[in-house]
C-alpha positions, 0 to 999 in steps of 0.5 A: 523488468516484469521478469525481474520483479517475478523472480524476486517474488517468488524468491521471498515465498517458501510456498506459492499461496494465494497471498503471494499470488494477490502480491504478484498479481497488485504489481502487474496491475501496477506495471500496467496502469502507471507510467514505465519508469515507475516500474524502476521504483517498483524494483528498487523497493523490491531489491531494498526489501530483499536486502533491509526487510530480513536483517530489520526483521531479525533485530526488531522481533517483528517489533516497532522498528519494523512497523516503522520500516513498513510505513516508511516504505509505504508513503516513500514510494508513494509520493516517489511515484508522483503522488502528493496531498493534492488532487492535481497529482492524480493521473487520470490518464491510468483510469482509461488505459485498456478502454475502448469506451468510457466506463465511469466505474472502471476507471475510477477503480483503475485510477485509484489503484494507479495512485495507491497500488504501492501502498497495497504492494508494500502492506500485502508484502509485509504481511504476507511474511508474518505467521498467524499469531504474529499477524494480530499483533502487526495488525494492531499496530498498523490500526492504531497508528491510522487512527491516531492520524485521522484523530490528529487531521480532524483536530487539526481540520476543526482548529483550522476550520475557517483557515483561508486554505482549509479546502486547497491544503488541509481538506485534501490532506485529510481525504488522503489519510482517508483513503490510506485507512481504507487502503489498510482496512482492505488489506487486513480484510484480505489478508485475513480472510487468506491467512484464517482460510490457510490456518484452519485447512492446514 
């Protein structure tokens, strides 16, 4: 499965640059940290990308449709890998893989990557296929969507602040939305640095 994944990744790349290196590295981290049967989800996701992504990209012209498709894949793969909007679904065992002794910072990073790695993989795949000019408009789309989502959930949290399940339902969901926003900022920063570097070097 790892070999097939790498073949699919390299088949996407016109040239193997740093951004595709990051994309491939994220997949390897995902396969190492998550449960074995989740690798099938990664493979199905990449096959789906190979079939649908060029068609949607051609039809939408890198507009609203492709943005909606990427967001849908981000959330679909996130929930398909056993995650939810509750803390009970977090696989703490992934944080201690490959560790001979307890080291809290590394365990935290590994746990975070095991939960949100498909989000990173999908976004980095999308941004890697965009040229320098279109990249900024897509980043604007995604950041606007995240700000809008956070605002809506902030209003909901304020409205239901005296609700019985505010800490068991609304607060975990709001924290997950914050994590998704942080993930987007991380991907945007990494992609921007690599693409700007490539743009000026070329």
